[in-house]
C-alpha positions as CSV (number, residue, x, y, z in Angstrom):
1,M,-2.0,23.9,2.0
2,E,-1.8,25.2,-1.5
3,N,1.1,27.7,-1.4
4,I,4.2,26.1,0.1
5,Q,7.1,28.6,0.0
6,I,10.9,27.9,0.3
7,A,11.9,29.3,3.7
8,T,14.3,32.2,3.9
9,E,17.1,32.0,6.5
10,E,15.1,34.5,8.6
11,Q,12.0,32.2,8.4
12,K,14.1,29.2,9.4
13,K,15.4,31.1,12.4
14,Q,11.8,32.0,13.3
15,V,10.9,28.3,13.2
16,I,13.8,27.4,15.6
17,E,12.7,30.3,17.9
18,L,9.1,29.0,18.0
19,L,10.4,25.5,18.9
20,A,12.6,26.8,21.7
21,P,13.3,26.2,24.5
22,Y,11.3,22.9,24.5
23,Y,9.0,21.3,22.0
24,T,7.1,18.0,21.5
25,M,8.5,15.4,19.2
26,A,6.2,12.8,17.8
27,T,7.5,9.5,16.4
28,L,5.9,6.1,15.8
29,R,6.3,3.0,18.0
30,Q,4.8,-0.2,16.6
31,G,2.4,1.9,14.6
32,F,1.2,4.1,17.4
33,P,2.2,7.7,18.0
34,R,4.7,8.4,20.7
35,C,5.2,12.0,21.9
36,R,7.9,13.3,24.2
37,P,9.3,16.7,25.3
38,M,12.6,17.6,23.7
39,G,15.0,20.5,24.0
40,L,17.5,20.0,21.3
41,V,16.8,21.6,17.9
42,K,19.4,23.6,16.0
43,L,19.8,25.1,12.5
44,V,23.1,24.1,11.0
45,N,23.9,24.7,7.3
46,G,20.2,25.5,6.6
47,K,19.0,22.2,8.1
48,L,17.0,21.5,11.3
49,Y,19.1,19.1,13.5
50,S,18.3,17.2,16.7
51,G,20.0,14.3,18.4
52,V,19.4,11.3,20.6
53,I,21.4,9.0,22.7
54,P,21.6,5.5,21.0
55,T,20.6,3.6,24.2
56,K,17.2,5.4,24.3
57,S,14.0,3.9,22.8
58,L,13.7,7.0,20.7
59,Y,16.8,6.0,18.8
60,R,15.2,2.6,17.9
61,E,11.9,4.3,16.9
62,I,13.7,6.6,14.5
63,C,15.7,3.7,13.0
64,D,12.5,1.7,12.5
65,D,10.5,4.6,11.0
66,P,12.2,8.0,10.3
67,H,8.9,9.9,10.0
68,M,8.5,12.5,12.7
69,E,6.9,15.8,13.7
70,F,7.9,18.5,16.1
71,S,5.3,21.0,17.5
72,N,5.2,23.8,20.0
73,C,2.9,26.7,21.1
74,P,5.4,28.9,23.0
75,D,3.1,31.8,23.9
76,G,-0.5,30.5,23.4
77,K,-0.9,32.7,20.4
78,R,1.5,31.3,17.8
79,W,2.3,27.7,17.1
80,V,4.5,25.7,14.8
81,R,4.4,22.2,13.4
82,V,7.4,20.7,11.6
83,R,7.4,17.4,9.8
84,G,10.0,15.4,8.0
85,L,12.2,12.3,7.7
86,A,15.1,11.9,10.1
87,V,18.4,11.3,8.3
88,W,21.4,10.3,10.5
89,E,24.3,12.7,10.1
90,T,27.6,11.0,9.0
91,D,29.8,14.0,8.3
92,P,32.4,14.2,11.1
93,E,32.7,18.0,10.7
94,I,29.0,18.5,11.3
95,I,28.9,16.0,14.1
96,A,31.8,17.9,15.8
97,Q,30.0,21.2,15.2
98,M,26.8,19.8,16.8
99,E,28.7,18.4,19.8
100,N,30.3,21.8,20.4
101,I,26.9,23.5,20.1
102,I,25.2,21.0,22.4
103,K,28.0,21.1,25.0
104,A,27.6,24.8,25.3
105,D,23.8,24.6,25.5
106,M,23.9,21.9,28.2
107,E,26.3,23.9,30.3
108,E,24.2,27.1,29.8
109,K,20.8,25.6,30.3
110,F,21.5,22.9,33.0
111,G,24.9,23.6,34.4
112,R,26.1,20.2,33.4
113,K,28.4,18.8,30.7
114,L,27.5,16.5,27.8
115,P,29.2,13.1,28.2
116,D,32.5,12.8,26.4
117,R,32.8,10.5,23.5
118,P,33.1,6.8,24.4
119,S,36.5,5.3,24.1
120,D,35.5,3.8,20.7
121,G,35.5,7.4,19.3
122,H,31.8,7.4,18.3
123,P,29.7,10.3,19.6
124,A,27.6,9.7,22.7
125,T,24.8,11.4,20.9
126,Q,23.6,10.5,17.4
127,Y,22.6,13.6,15.4
128,F,20.0,13.7,12.6
129,Y,18.5,16.4,10.4
130,L,15.0,16.5,8.9
131,D,14.8,15.8,5.2
132,Q,11.7,16.7,3.2
133,C,11.1,19.2,6.0
134,V,8.0,21.3,6.0
135,A,7.1,23.8,8.7
136,E,3.6,25.2,9.3
137,V,3.8,28.5,11.2
138,H,0.5,29.7,12.6
139,D,0.1,33.2,14.1
140,G,-3.6,33.1,14.9
141,A,-4.9,34.5,11.7
142,N,-2.4,33.3,9.1
143,I,-0.8,30.0,8.3
144,Q,2.5,29.8,6.4
145,E,3.8,26.5,5.0
146,L,7.5,26.5,4.4
147,Y,10.0,24.1,2.9
148,I,13.1,24.1,5.1
């Protein structure tokens, strides 16, 4: 793409809406693509966040190679592809904010609660944001490429 724009807050929200309620996340496992359905993506302080439980293979894949891509085609007419590098969040305030958002989402979507923090005080879910994040938004006739 030749004309990458810096995304406005409205455009960032549009990207999140296009990824909701579920999207495909692609990572690399031993040099091969690995795709899986995901449901967690949130916009916090202008960054796209997701999370993973540390016991899952996805966590190890992200640690080994943080390059990833999200994609979705929610209505068969528009689609979005988002690529970037996962960066583990270390700010306790943002982690607490994410936990509150996710707990509310889990209860609303699935009627179940997110596990409480383990007794060691570390969150049960590790959160990351996408750095160097670029979204391609396709609406059939037009393609926008946005820095998020």
